[in-house]
C-alpha positions in Angstrom: -0.1 0.0 0.0 1.2 3.6 -0.9 2.2 5.8 2.1 2.1 9.5 2.4 5.1 10.0 4.8 6.3 13.0 2.8 3.0 14.7 2.3 3.3 18.5 2.9 -0.1 18.8 4.2 1.0 17.4 7.6 2.0 20.9 8.2 -0.2 23.8 8.6 -0.6 25.6 5.2 1.1 28.9 6.4 4.2 27.1 7.8 6.1 27.0 4.4 5.5 30.7 3.5 6.4 31.7 7.0 9.6 29.7 6.9 10.5 31.3 3.7 9.8 34.8 4.9 12.1 33.9 8.1 14.9 32.8 5.7 14.7 35.8 3.5 14.9 38.1 6.7 17.9 36.2 8.1 19.9 36.4 4.7 22.1 39.4 3.7 20.5 39.3 0.2 18.2 37.2 -1.8 20.0 33.8 -2.3 19.2 31.7 -5.4 18.3 28.7 -3.0 16.6 28.6 0.4 16.0 25.5 2.3 12.7 25.2 4.2 11.3 22.7 6.8 12.8 20.0 8.8 13.1 16.1 8.4 10.9 14.4 6.0 9.2 17.4 5.0 12.2 19.7 4.2 12.8 21.0 0.5 14.5 23.8 -1.3 13.2 26.7 -3.0 15.0 28.1 -6.0 15.0 31.3 -8.0 16.6 31.3 -11.3 19.9 33.0 -11.9 19.8 34.8 -15.3 22.7 36.7 -16.8 24.6 36.7 -13.5 21.7 38.0 -11.2 19.2 36.3 -9.1 15.7 37.0 -10.3 14.5 38.5 -6.9 11.7 40.2 -8.9 10.2 36.6 -8.8 9.8 36.7 -5.0 6.0 37.4 -5.4 5.8 34.3 -7.5 7.6 32.1 -5.0 5.2 33.4 -2.3 2.3 32.5 -4.4 3.4 29.1 -5.0 4.4 28.6 -1.3 1.0 29.7 -0.1 -0.5 26.9 -2.5 2.3 24.4 -2.0 0.1 21.9 0.0 -2.6 21.9 -2.7 0.1 21.5 -5.4 1.7 18.7 -3.6 -1.7 17.0 -3.1 -2.4 17.4 -6.8 0.9 15.7 -7.7 0.1 12.8 -5.3 -3.2 12.4 -6.7 -2.0 12.3 -10.3 0.5 9.6 -9.3 -1.9 7.5 -7.2 -1.1 4.4 -9.2 2.5 4.4 -8.0 3.5 2.1 -5.1 6.5 4.2 -3.9 6.4 7.3 -1.8 7.4 10.5 -3.5 9.2 13.3 -1.7 9.4 16.9 -2.8 13.1 18.0 -3.2 12.9 21.5 -4.8 10.4 24.0 -5.8 11.9 26.1 -8.7 10.0 29.3 -9.5 10.3 30.7 -13.0 8.5 33.8 -14.4 5.9 31.8 -16.4 5.7 28.5 -14.5 6.8 26.6 -11.5 8.6 23.2 -11.3 8.4 20.7 -8.5 11.1 18.3 -8.6 10.4 14.9 -6.7 12.4 11.8 -6.0 11.2 8.4 -5.1 12.2 7.1 -1.5 12.0 3.5 -2.5 13.5 3.3 -6.1 16.2 5.3 -7.9 14.1 7.9 -9.7 13.3 11.4 -9.9 11.0 13.6 -12.0 9.4 17.0 -12.3 5.9 18.2 -12.1 4.9 21.5 -13.7 2.4 24.2 -12.7 1.1 27.5 -14.0 -0.7 30.3 -12.4 -3.7 32.0 -14.0 -4.7 35.6 -13.9 -6.2 35.1 -10.5 -3.1 33.4 -9.1 -4.6 29.9 -9.1 -2.0 27.3 -9.8 -2.9 24.6 -12.2 -1.1 21.3 -12.4 0.1 20.7 -15.9 1.8 17.2 -15.5 5.3 16.1 -16.0 6.0 18.1 -19.1 5.0 21.4 -20.7 3.7 21.6 -24.3 7.0 23.3 -25.6 9.2 20.5 -24.2 10.5 17.8 -26.4 8.9 14.9 -24.6 5.6 16.5 -24.2 3.7 13.9 -26.5 5.2 10.4 -26.4 5.9 9.1 -30.0 5.6 12.6 -31.6 8.6 13.9 -33.2 9.5 17.5 -31.9 9.1 20.1 -34.5 11.0 23.5 -35.3 8.9 26.4 -34.7 9.3 30.0 -36.1 7.5 32.6 -34.0 6.6 36.1 -34.6 4.3 39.0 -33.2 2.6 41.9 -34.5 1.0 45.1 -32.8 -1.9 47.4 -33.4 -3.1 50.4 -31.4 -5.6 48.2 -29.4 -4.5 44.7 -30.3 -1.5 42.4 -30.4 -0.9 38.8 -31.7 1.5 36.1 -31.9 1.9 33.3 -34.4 3.9 30.0 -34.8 4.6 28.1 -37.8 5.9 24.5 -37.3 8.0 22.5 -39.6 9.7 19.1 -39.4 13.2 19.9 -40.9 15.2 22.8 -41.9 14.9 22.4 -45.6 11.2 21.7 -45.5 8.9 23.4 -48.1 5.7 23.1 -46.0 4.4 23.8 -42.6 3.3 21.0 -40.4 0.9 23.3 -38.5 0.1 26.9 -37.8 -1.2 28.7 -34.7 -2.0 32.0 -33.6 -3.4 34.1 -30.7 -4.7 37.5 -30.3 -4.7 39.8 -27.3 -7.3 42.6 -26.9 -6.2 45.9 -25.5 -3.3 48.3 -26.1 -0.1 46.5 -26.0 2.7 47.8 -23.5 4.7 50.6 -24.7 7.8 49.9 -26.8 10.9 50.5 -24.4 14.3 50.9 -26.5 16.6 48.0 -25.4 13.7 46.2 -23.6 11.7 45.0 -26.5 11.3 41.6 -24.9 8.9 43.1 -22.1 6.0 43.2 -24.6 6.9 40.4 -26.8 8.0 37.7 -24.3 4.6 37.3 -22.6 2.9 36.9 -26.0 5.3 34.3 -27.1 5.1 32.5 -23.7 1.2 32.3 -24.0 1.6 31.0 -27.6 4.1 28.3 -26.7 2.1 27.3 -23.5 -0.5 26.0 -26.0 2.0 24.6 -28.5 0.4 22.2 -31.0 3.6 20.0 -31.4 6.6 19.4 -29.0 9.4 21.9 -29.9 13.0 21.0 -30.7 14.1 24.6 -31.7 12.6 28.1 -31.8 13.4 30.8 -34.4 12.6 34.3 -33.5 12.5 37.6 -35.5 15.4 39.6 -34.0 18.5 39.1 -31.9 19.2 36.6 -29.2 22.1 38.7 -27.9 22.3 42.6 -27.9 26.1 42.8 -27.2 29.3 40.9 -27.4 29.3 41.0 -23.6 26.3 38.9 -23.4 23.6 41.5 -23.1 20.4 39.6 -23.6 17.9 40.2 -26.2 14.5 38.7 -26.8 15.9 35.3 -27.8 18.1 35.0 -24.7 15.2 36.1 -22.5 13.0 33.5 -24.3 15.5 30.8 -23.6 15.6 31.5 -19.9 11.9 31.7 -19.6 11.6 28.3 -21.0 14.0 27.0 -18.4 16.8 26.6 -20.8 15.1 23.6 -22.3 14.8 24.8 -26.0 17.5 26.3 -28.2 16.7 29.6 -29.7 17.9 31.1 -33.0 17.6 34.8 -33.8 17.2 35.9 -37.4 17.5 39.7 -37.6 16.9 41.7 -40.9 18.3 44.9 -39.4 21.7 45.3 -38.0 21.9 46.1 -34.4 24.2 49.1 -33.5 27.9 48.2 -33.4 27.1 44.6 -33.9 30.2 42.4 -34.1 28.8 39.3 -32.4 26.3 38.0 -35.0 26.9 35.9 -38.0 25.9 37.5 -41.3 24.5 35.2 -43.9 23.2 35.7 -47.2 20.4 33.9 -49.0 19.2 33.9 -52.6 20.2 36.7 -54.9 19.9 39.3 -52.1 23.1 41.2 -51.1 21.6 42.2 -47.8 22.5 39.9 -45.1 20.6 38.5 -42.3 22.1 38.6 -38.9 22.3 35.3 -37.0 22.6 34.8 -33.1 21.8 31.9 -31.0 21.7 30.1 -27.5 21.6 26.4 -26.8 23.0 26.0 -30.2 26.3 26.7 -31.8 26.0 30.1 -33.8 27.7 28.7 -36.9 25.5 25.7 -36.9 22.5 28.0 -36.5 23.7 30.0 -39.4 24.0 27.0 -41.7 20.4 25.8 -40.9 18.9 29.3 -41.7 20.9 29.4 -45.0 19.6 26.0 -45.9 15.8 26.8 -45.3 13.6 26.9 -48.2 12.7 29.8 -50.1 14.5 31.9 -52.9 14.4 35.3 -51.1 16.5 36.8 -48.5 14.0 35.6 -45.7 13.2 32.0 -45.5 9.7 31.0 -46.6 8.5 29.5 -43.4 9.9 32.4 -41.3 8.0 34.9 -43.7 4.7 32.7 -43.0 4.9 33.5 -39.3 5.3 37.2 -39.8 2.5 37.2 -42.3 0.2 35.1 -40.0 0.8 37.4 -36.9 0.0 40.4 -39.1 -3.1 39.0 -40.5 -4.3 38.0 -37.1 -3.7 41.4 -35.6 -5.6 43.1 -38.6 -8.5 40.9 -38.4 
């Protein structure tokens, strides 16, 4: 019979959040990892370190997850009710767009993650052992490459995805789009990601096919020193699970870090940057994509789809 020795509900609901606040007060600064609880019910809380800094802006997200941690733990146990071993929570990792609970078995040598996302009201929803944009989301389905783009109007914004099976493919496997009503956030020079990243994450959160690589319109990096652009921010938002390639049509100021490539008869280069995949390899893949023009055919389809959605 299955036991519940490590069920977090053995403590009062507020105890984990209280322990977190106590640990924060005792620390000189926000640490990327905090240990909570004692004995069988002890676990760690982790905030991501991105581009050399702890994401202390995610403390409200961590507090929200800890306030609901007993319900989250119970949801995991209910979904694994057919297991004969007794799972134990090791780590709660809090990201900007989701939370990951890492468990390990106390009777066999295995560990796994369970994922949650919060809705607009802050209610955490159990998503299972994978997210739609992860390679292993659907067993037996080969992950696809996906080109994503966004478009904006005065009172509306949209995001689109075009999925394809291989880099030289002529046709899309699937297409997907979303629209958001209301004025989009104002553009901030050097912080373009602030309005585009939430759109892309909402799109990928409902991915139609598991994802192997993402291609974005723009730069992954905005400097040779590793200043992050939209692509790098997206890579971190996805928990560094999916490589991202940036294809920019306009050269960023003082750019010395991208790899220019030329396609078709055009003399104007595209500027390639990447993360999670070698830049030279990424550039070769973009060059080999279908289409006779400067911009690969399937990337142009993502751009047109996003524009058509926002204009409809």
